[in-house]
C-alpha positions as a Markdown table, in Angstrom:
| # | Residue | x | y | z |
|---|---|---|---|---|
| 1 | Met | 13.5 | 9.0 | 10.4 |
| 2 | Asn | 11.9 | 12.1 | 11.8 |
| 3 | Arg | 8.2 | 12.8 | 12.2 |
| 4 | Phe | 8.0 | 14.9 | 9.1 |
| 5 | Thr | 9.1 | 12.0 | 6.8 |
| 6 | Val | 6.6 | 9.6 | 8.4 |
| 7 | Ser | 3.7 | 11.9 | 8.2 |
| 8 | Thr | 4.6 | 12.8 | 4.6 |
| 9 | Arg | 4.7 | 9.2 | 3.6 |
| 10 | Phe | 1.4 | 8.5 | 5.3 |
| 11 | Arg | -0.2 | 11.5 | 3.5 |
| 12 | Arg | 1.0 | 10.1 | 0.2 |
| 13 | Ala | -0.3 | 6.6 | 1.0 |
| 14 | Leu | -3.7 | 7.9 | 2.3 |
| 15 | Pro | -5.5 | 8.0 | -1.1 |
| 16 | Gly | -4.4 | 4.5 | -1.9 |
| 17 | Ile | -5.5 | 3.3 | 1.5 |
| 18 | Ala | -8.9 | 5.0 | 1.0 |
| 19 | Lys | -9.3 | 3.3 | -2.4 |
| 20 | Leu | -8.4 | -0.1 | -1.1 |
| 21 | Ser | -10.7 | 0.2 | 1.9 |
| 22 | Thr | -13.6 | 1.4 | -0.2 |
| 23 | Tyr | -13.1 | -1.5 | -2.6 |
| 24 | Ala | -12.8 | -4.0 | 0.2 |
| 25 | Ser | -15.9 | -2.8 | 1.9 |
| 26 | Ser | -17.9 | -3.0 | -1.3 |
| 27 | Met | -16.8 | -6.5 | -1.9 |
| 28 | Leu | -17.6 | -7.4 | 1.7 |
| 29 | Leu | -21.1 | -5.9 | 1.3 |
| 30 | Leu | -21.6 | -7.8 | -2.0 |
| 31 | Gly | -20.6 | -11.1 | -0.4 |
| 32 | Ile | -22.9 | -10.6 | 2.6 |
| 33 | Ala | -25.8 | -9.6 | 0.3 |
| 34 | Ser | -25.2 | -12.7 | -1.9 |
| 35 | Leu | -25.3 | -15.0 | 1.1 |
| 36 | Ile | -28.7 | -13.5 | 2.1 |
| 37 | Ile | -30.4 | -13.0 | -1.2 |
| 38 | Ile | -29.4 | -16.1 | -3.2 |
| 39 | Pro | -31.0 | -18.7 | -0.9 |
| 40 | Glu | -34.2 | -16.5 | -0.6 |
| 41 | Met | -34.4 | -16.2 | -4.4 |
| 42 | Ile | -34.0 | -19.9 | -4.8 |
| 43 | Ser | -36.8 | -20.6 | -2.4 |
| 44 | Val | -39.1 | -18.1 | -4.1 |
| 45 | Glu | -38.3 | -18.6 | -7.8 |
| 46 | Gly | -37.0 | -22.1 | -7.8 |
| 47 | Gly | -33.8 | -23.8 | -9.1 |
| 48 | Arg | -34.5 | -23.1 | -12.7 |
| 49 | Ala | -34.2 | -19.3 | -12.2 |
| 50 | Trp | -31.0 | -19.8 | -10.2 |
| 51 | Gly | -29.6 | -22.0 | -13.0 |
| 52 | Ser | -30.3 | -19.2 | -15.5 |
| 53 | Ile | -28.6 | -16.6 | -13.4 |
| 54 | Ala | -25.6 | -18.9 | -12.9 |
| 55 | Val | -25.2 | -19.4 | -16.6 |
| 56 | Gly | -25.4 | -15.7 | -17.2 |
| 57 | Gln | -22.7 | -15.1 | -14.6 |
| 58 | Ala | -20.5 | -17.7 | -16.2 |
| 59 | Trp | -20.8 | -16.1 | -19.6 |
| 60 | Gly | -20.1 | -12.7 | -18.0 |
| 61 | Gly | -16.9 | -14.1 | -16.5 |
| 62 | Val | -15.8 | -15.4 | -19.8 |
| 63 | Gly | -16.5 | -12.0 | -21.4 |
| 64 | Ala | -14.5 | -10.3 | -18.6 |
| 65 | Ile | -11.5 | -12.6 | -19.3 |
| 66 | Ile | -11.6 | -11.9 | -23.0 |
| 67 | Ile | -11.8 | -8.1 | -22.4 |
| 68 | Ala | -8.9 | -8.3 | -19.8 |
| 69 | Tyr | -6.7 | -10.0 | -22.4 |
| 70 | Gly | -7.1 | -7.0 | -24.6 |
| 71 | Trp | -5.3 | -4.7 | -22.2 |
| 72 | His | -2.0 | -6.6 | -22.9 |
| 73 | Val | -2.4 | -5.8 | -26.6 |
| 74 | Ser | -3.4 | -2.2 | -26.5 |
| 75 | Gly | -2.3 | -1.0 | -23.0 |
| 76 | Pro | 1.5 | -0.7 | -23.6 |
| 77 | Ala | 1.0 | 1.2 | -26.9 |
| 78 | Leu | -1.3 | 3.7 | -25.1 |
| 79 | Val | 1.2 | 4.2 | -22.3 |
| 80 | Ala | 4.1 | 4.6 | -24.7 |
| 81 | Gln | 2.4 | 7.4 | -26.6 |
| 82 | Gly | 2.5 | 9.9 | -23.8 |
| 83 | Asp | 5.3 | 11.8 | -22.0 |
| 84 | Ala | 6.7 | 10.5 | -18.7 |
| 85 | Ser | 4.2 | 12.3 | -16.3 |
| 86 | Ser | 1.2 | 11.5 | -18.5 |
| 87 | Arg | 2.3 | 7.8 | -18.8 |
| 88 | Arg | 2.3 | 7.4 | -15.0 |
| 89 | Arg | -1.0 | 9.2 | -14.6 |
| 90 | Asp | -2.8 | 7.4 | -17.5 |
| 91 | Ser | -1.4 | 4.0 | -16.5 |
| 92 | Trp | -2.7 | 4.5 | -12.9 |
| 93 | Thr | -6.0 | 5.9 | -14.1 |
| 94 | His | -6.7 | 3.1 | -16.6 |
| 95 | Ser | -5.6 | 0.3 | -14.3 |
| 96 | Ser | -7.5 | 1.2 | -11.2 |
């Protein structure tokens, strides 16, 4: 491999690396914030408020699972409707 091939591959991978690192940093920030905020909220509001939030998050998770299962029903039909270049673009855009 010459230098040109390696730098071209790196340039092609850079947008994906940027998206991945942005997503990873947001998840890390969310995790740290949760570890700090949740114990403080429990001490201020009490266990009942935390229970309400936990139930709401559980129902939100169930809703997310139901919505995610819908992609398998409608996604392939949407991708099949376009030409080859629009299929790749739309598939990537709707999945990320």
